[in-house]
C-alpha positions in Angstrom: 39.0 19.3 -20.1 36.4 17.0 -21.5 33.0 18.6 -20.4 31.4 15.3 -21.4 33.1 13.5 -18.4 32.7 13.9 -14.7 34.7 12.1 -12.0 33.1 12.0 -8.5 36.2 11.3 -6.5 36.7 9.5 -3.2 33.1 9.1 -2.1 31.4 6.3 -0.1 29.5 4.6 -3.0 26.2 2.8 -2.0 25.5 0.9 -5.2 22.1 -0.8 -4.2 23.0 -3.8 -6.3 21.7 -7.3 -5.2 24.5 -7.6 -2.6 24.0 -4.0 -1.2 27.5 -3.4 -2.0 29.1 -0.3 -0.4 32.5 0.8 -1.8 34.3 3.2 0.5 36.8 5.8 -1.0 35.7 5.0 -4.5 35.4 7.1 -7.7 32.5 7.2 -10.0 33.1 8.1 -13.6 30.3 9.6 -15.7 30.6 9.7 -19.4 27.7 11.6 -21.1 24.5 10.2 -19.7 26.1 7.0 -18.3 28.2 5.6 -15.5 31.3 4.1 -17.1 33.3 3.0 -14.0 33.1 2.6 -10.2 36.3 1.9 -8.5 39.1 3.5 -6.4 41.8 5.5 -8.1 40.3 6.2 -11.6 42.6 8.3 -13.7 41.2 11.9 -13.5 42.7 13.1 -16.7 40.5 15.1 -19.2 37.4 15.4 -17.1 35.7 17.6 -14.5 36.6 16.4 -11.0 34.2 16.8 -8.1 35.5 16.1 -4.6 33.1 13.5 -3.1 35.4 12.5 -0.2 32.9 13.8 2.5 29.9 12.4 0.7 27.7 9.3 0.3 27.2 8.7 -3.4 23.9 6.8 -3.9 21.3 6.1 -6.6 18.6 8.8 -7.0 15.4 7.8 -5.1 12.3 6.9 -7.1 8.7 8.0 -6.4 6.3 5.6 -8.1 3.1 7.3 -7.2 2.6 11.2 -7.2 0.0 13.6 -8.3 2.4 16.3 -9.3 -0.2 18.9 -10.2 -1.1 19.4 -6.5 2.1 21.2 -5.8 0.4 24.6 -6.1 -2.3 23.6 -3.5 0.3 22.5 -1.0 -1.0 21.7 2.4 -4.7 22.3 1.5 -5.6 18.7 2.4 -3.5 18.4 5.5 -6.6 17.6 7.6 -8.7 15.7 5.0 -9.8 12.2 4.9 -9.9 10.5 1.5 -13.6 11.4 1.1 -13.0 15.1 2.0 -10.0 15.0 -0.4 -12.2 13.6 -3.2 -14.9 16.2 -2.4 -12.7 19.3 -2.2 -9.4 18.7 -4.0 -10.8 16.6 -6.9 -13.9 18.7 -6.7 -13.8 22.5 -7.3 -10.0 22.9 -6.9 -9.2 20.5 -9.8 -12.0 22.0 -12.0 -10.5 25.5 -11.5 -7.1 24.6 -13.0 -6.3 26.4 -16.3 -3.7 24.9 -18.6 -1.0 27.4 -17.5 -1.7 26.4 -13.9 -0.8 22.8 -14.6 2.4 23.8 -16.3 3.4 25.9 -13.3 2.3 23.0 -10.9 4.1 20.3 -12.7 7.3 22.3 -13.1 7.2 23.4 -9.5 6.4 19.9 -8.3 9.0 18.2 -10.4 11.7 20.7 -9.2 10.6 20.0 -5.6 11.1 16.3 -6.2 14.6 16.9 -7.7 15.6 19.1 -4.8 14.7 16.2 -2.5 16.8 13.7 -4.5 13.9 12.1 -6.4 15.4 11.6 -9.9 12.5 9.6 -11.2 8.8 9.8 -10.5 5.4 8.5 -11.8 3.1 11.4 -12.4 -0.4 10.1 -11.9 -2.1 13.0 -13.7 -5.8 13.3 -13.2 -6.0 16.9 -14.2 -6.4 16.3 -17.9 -9.3 18.8 -18.3 -8.4 19.6 -21.9 -5.8 18.6 -24.4 -4.0 21.9 -23.5 -3.8 20.7 -19.8 -2.1 17.5 -21.0 0.4 19.3 -23.1 1.2 21.7 -20.3 1.6 18.9 -17.7 4.1 17.2 -20.0 6.0 20.4 -20.8 6.4 21.1 -17.0 7.9 17.7 -16.5 10.3 18.0 -19.4 11.4 21.6 -18.5 12.4 20.5 -15.0 15.0 17.9 -16.2 13.5 15.1 -14.2 13.1 11.5 -15.3 9.4 10.8 -15.3 6.6 8.4 -16.4 3.7 10.6 -17.3 0.5 8.7 -16.3 -2.3 10.2 -18.4 -5.4 10.2 -16.2 -8.9 11.6 -16.5 -10.2 15.1 -16.4 -10.6 16.9 -13.0 -13.8 18.6 -14.2 -16.2 16.5 -12.1 -15.2 14.0 -9.4 -18.7 12.7 -9.3 -18.7 11.8 -13.1 -15.1 10.5 -13.1 -14.5 8.8 -9.8 -17.8 7.3 -8.3 -18.6 4.1 -10.2 -18.0 6.1 -13.3 -19.5 5.0 -16.7 -17.2 7.3 -18.7 -14.4 5.6 -20.5 -10.8 7.0 -20.6 -10.2 10.0 -22.9 -8.6 8.8 -26.1 -6.5 12.0 -26.4 -3.7 9.7 -25.2 -3.3 8.6 -28.8 -2.4 12.1 -29.9 -0.2 12.7 -27.0 1.8 9.5 -27.8 2.3 10.7 -31.3 3.0 14.3 -30.5 5.2 14.0 -27.3 6.7 10.6 -27.0 8.6 9.6 -30.2 11.3 7.6 -28.4 11.4 5.2 -25.5 14.8 6.7 -24.6 13.3 10.1 -23.6 13.6 11.3 -20.0 9.7 11.5 -19.9 7.8 8.5 -21.2 4.0 7.8 -21.3 1.6 5.5 -19.3 -2.1 5.3 -18.7 -3.4 6.2 -15.2 -6.8 4.5 -15.0 -9.5 4.5 -12.3 -9.8 0.7 -12.0 -12.7 -1.3 -10.5 -12.9 0.8 -7.2 -13.6 4.1 -9.1 -15.3 3.0 -12.4 -17.7 0.4 -13.6 -15.9 -2.9 -14.3 -16.7 -2.8 -18.0 -15.2 0.7 -18.1 -12.0 -0.7 -16.5 -11.9 -3.4 -19.1 -12.1 -0.8 -21.9 -9.4 1.4 -20.2 -7.0 -1.6 -19.9 -7.7 -2.5 -23.5 -6.8 1.0 -24.7 -3.6 0.9 -22.7 -2.5 -2.3 -24.1 -3.4 -1.4 -27.7 -1.0 1.4 -27.2 1.6 -0.6 -25.4 1.4 1.6 -22.3 2.1 0.8 -18.6 -1.0 0.9 -16.5 -1.5 2.3 -13.0 -4.6 2.3 -10.7 -5.6 2.9 -7.1 -6.7 -0.3 -5.4 -7.5 -1.7 -2.0 -8.3 1.7 -0.5 -10.3 1.4 2.8 -13.8 -0.1 2.6 -13.6 0.1 -1.2 -11.5 -3.1 -1.2 -14.1 -5.4 0.2 -16.9 -3.6 -1.7 -15.5 -3.9 -5.2 -13.1 -6.9 -4.9 -10.9 -5.4 -7.6 -8.1 -8.1 -7.6 -10.4 -11.1 -7.8 -12.4 -9.3 -10.6 -9.3 -8.5 -12.6 -7.9 -12.0 -12.0 -11.2 -13.7 -13.1 -11.2 -11.5 -16.2 -7.6 -12.5 -17.1 -6.7 -8.9 -17.0 -3.7 -8.8 -14.6 -0.2 -8.5 -16.0 3.3 -7.2 -15.6 2.3 -3.9 -17.2 0.2 -3.1 -14.1 1.1 -1.0 -11.1 -1.2 -0.9 -8.1 -1.2 2.1 -5.8 -1.9 1.5 -2.0 -3.4 -1.9 -1.5 -4.1 -1.4 2.2 -6.9 -3.8 2.5 -5.8 -6.4 -0.1 -5.4 -9.8 1.3 -2.2 -11.9 1.2 -4.0 -14.0 -1.5 -4.7 -10.8 -3.5 -1.0 -9.9 -3.3 -0.2 -13.4 -4.5 -2.4 -13.1 -7.5 -0.6 -9.7 -8.3 2.8 -11.2 -7.8 2.0 -14.4 -9.9 1.1 -12.0 -12.8 4.1 -9.8 -12.4 2.3 -6.6 -11.1 4.0 -4.0 -8.9 2.7 -2.2 -5.9 3.3 1.4 -4.8 3.0 2.2 -1.0 2.4 5.8 0.1 2.4 5.4 3.8 1.9 8.9 5.1 -1.1 9.6 3.0 -2.6 6.2 3.5 -2.5 6.6 7.4 -3.8 10.1 7.3 -6.6 9.7 4.9 -8.2 6.5 6.2 -6.9 4.1 3.5 -5.6 1.8 6.2 -2.1 0.8 7.5 0.5 0.5 4.8 0.4 -3.0 3.3 4.2 -3.3 3.0 4.5 -6.6 5.0 1.5 -8.3 3.4 2.8 -7.3 -0.1 6.2 -8.9 0.7 4.5 -12.0 2.2 2.5 -12.3 -1.1 5.6 -12.2 -3.2 5.8 -8.5 -4.3 8.6 -6.1 -3.9 7.2 -2.8 -2.7 8.0 0.6 -4.0 7.2 4.0 -2.4 5.4 7.2 -3.4 4.5 10.5 -1.8 1.1 10.7 -3.4 -0.1 14.2 -2.6 1.8 17.3 -1.3 -1.6 18.8 -0.8 -1.6 16.6 2.3 1.8 15.4 3.2 5.5 16.0 2.8 7.1 15.9 -0.6 10.2 13.9 -0.1 10.9 10.1 0.1 13.2 10.0 3.2 9.9 10.5 5.3 8.1 7.8 3.3 11.0 5.3 3.7 11.0 5.7 7.4 7.3 5.7 7.9 6.9 2.5 5.8 9.7 0.7 7.6 8.8 1.7 11.1 5.1 1.2 10.7 5.7 -2.3 9.5 8.1 -3.1 12.2 5.5 -1.8 14.7 2.7 -4.0 13.3 4.9 -7.1 13.6 6.0 -6.1 17.1 2.4 -5.7 18.0 1.4 -9.2 17.1 4.2 -10.6 19.3 3.3 -8.3 22.2 -0.3 -9.3 22.0 0.8 -12.9 22.4 2.7 -12.0 25.5 6.1 -12.0 24.0 8.7 -9.2 23.8 10.1 -8.9 20.2 13.6 -10.3 20.0 14.5 -8.7 16.7 13.1 -6.3 14.2 11.4 -7.7 11.1 12.9 -5.6 8.3 16.2 -4.0 7.8 17.4 -0.5 6.7 18.8 -2.1 3.5 15.3 -3.6 2.8 13.7 -0.1 3.1 16.3 1.7 0.9 15.7 -1.0 -1.8 12.0 0.0 -1.8 12.9 3.6 -2.8 15.6 2.7 -5.3 15.8 -0.5 -7.4 12.3 -1.7 -6.5 10.9 1.7 -7.7 12.9 1.3 -10.9 11.5 -2.2 -11.5 8.0 -1.0 -10.7 8.4 1.6 -13.6 10.2 -0.8 -15.9 13.3 1.4 -15.8 15.7 -0.8 -13.9 17.9 -1.3 -16.9 18.5 2.5 -16.7 18.3 3.5 -13.1 17.7 2.4 -9.5 21.2 1.3 -8.7 24.7 2.4 -9.6 26.6 0.3 -12.1 28.7 0.8 -15.3 26.4 1.1 -18.2 23.4 2.5 -16.2 22.3 6.1 -16.6 23.9 8.4 -14.1 20.9 9.1 -11.9 22.5 9.7 -8.5 22.9 11.8 -5.4 25.7 13.1 -3.3 24.8 13.4 0.4 27.2 15.6 2.5 28.2 13.7 5.6 29.8 16.6 7.4 26.5 17.8 8.8 25.8 17.0 12.4 22.9 14.6 11.6 25.1 12.4 9.5 28.5 12.6 11.2 30.1 10.3 12.0 28.9 7.7 9.5 29.0 4.2 10.7 26.7 2.2 8.4 26.1 4.3 5.3 22.8 2.6 4.5 21.6 3.1 8.0 22.7 6.8 7.8 20.6 7.3 4.6 17.5 5.5 5.9 17.4 6.6 9.6 19.2 10.0 9.6 19.3 11.8 6.2 17.1 14.6 5.1 16.8 17.0 2.2 19.3 19.5 3.7 22.0 16.8 3.3 21.7 16.7 -0.5 24.6 18.4 -2.0 24.2 17.3 -5.6 21.7 15.6 -7.9 22.3 14.2 -11.4 19.9 13.0 -13.9 21.3 11.1 -17.0 24.7 12.6 -16.2 23.4 16.2 -16.0 23.7 18.1 -12.8 20.3 19.5 -11.7 21.6 20.5 -8.1 25.0 21.4 -7.0 26.4 22.6 -3.7 22.9 22.4 -2.2 21.2 24.6 -4.7 18.9 23.7 -7.6 20.3 24.9 -11.0 17.0 25.7 -12.5 17.6 29.4 -13.7 14.2 31.0 -13.0 13.4 29.6 -9.5 12.5 32.9 -8.0 10.1 33.9 -10.6 8.6 30.4 -10.6 8.0 30.6 -6.9 6.1 33.9 -7.4 4.1 32.5 -10.2 3.2 29.5 -8.1 2.0 31.7 -5.3 -0.2 33.7 -7.7 -1.6 30.5 -9.2 -2.4 29.1 -5.8 -4.3 32.3 -4.8 -6.2 32.2 -8.0 -7.2 28.6 -7.7 -8.3 28.8 -4.1 -10.5 31.9 -4.8 -12.0 30.3 -7.9 -12.8 27.1 -6.1 -14.4 29.0 -3.2 -16.6 31.0 -5.7 -17.6 27.8 -7.4 -18.5 26.2 -4.1 -20.6 29.3 -2.9 -22.4 29.4 -6.3 -23.5 25.8 -5.9 -25.1 26.3 -2.5 
């Protein structure tokens, strides 16, 4: 048997190509890291055969905005507004993290994502308290086996210094990090710069941060259009006037951006990440999915923070879709008309979490859809569970019905990281215990810090 070849046999293959092609009773041949064929009746000689006949085979989903280090403070911000989150989570909690805590958190958070079928994520890492913290964050991602874009952010040592009209420019340790950790663009983990942008730093600081990223040829991500910050700082007009917008930029949230703002972003090739659950909880505003589309952008989705919300994308897909449908329906109802049809489809929503996410991270040549030549980042969803059986429309089944419990298998670059419903990471039990100890230490340390400042 050729251990370099895997045949997924007889599945219902949802490719997420431009035509939303679904191939029932098809085989997927994986050779090394890549998909080499998708068709019925592939010769199964000389390869490992996996029965996919009671499964949907689909691309791995893609989370384009996540602060992975918050996995070990899960649920701590469940009742927080954005301002409370900034004060408490980016306050004493973030400042309490040691480098080893960041490793545990990033490994745990990335494995959580893989378990949920997220094969690629953007780690917006604003816990860069020391160079060792950065090294540990990268090591956690690499050791998990996930595909990730590591967004090197700012320290979590003082939210007041780094996130309130900050005059501090971005740490230049990113130059060392690129040399030391990212020797090839073909690695599973690649670098980016996570900057604060005009809503969280002075505009001249934003200019310097963007200049740093472009000198190093790094993608750029920033938070923008968040609640009342949008009108106060006018980030998109400022960036547009300065000639700073470009296809290397990803904008997170955008809740109170105007359609004209989104058109500016679209004209310059920017991308947008919608994180609906966090946005509606923390007071950023309703998700801007519809306005982004109207402005010409293709939305992607993110979890944002598991300190506040759920850590899987099925919830985010449904929340983004149904919230936008509700907003459109509400406009018709307010004009005395009953809606006659829904505004967006299940296929539209699945696209946000797959190929749109890949495009937002400039990884669509590798992942986001299933096709020969692409990397084998994919999921097998078991359809014999009550919540998925019988399957009528496979795309509707994924978007409206599926959950993490349905995920039988996850592959990243052709390597199985989850099989038969179980993660294959060998030290999961000890990692859980370490995460529990880490969480207890951090909460106690943050509490002591808070009491000392009173």
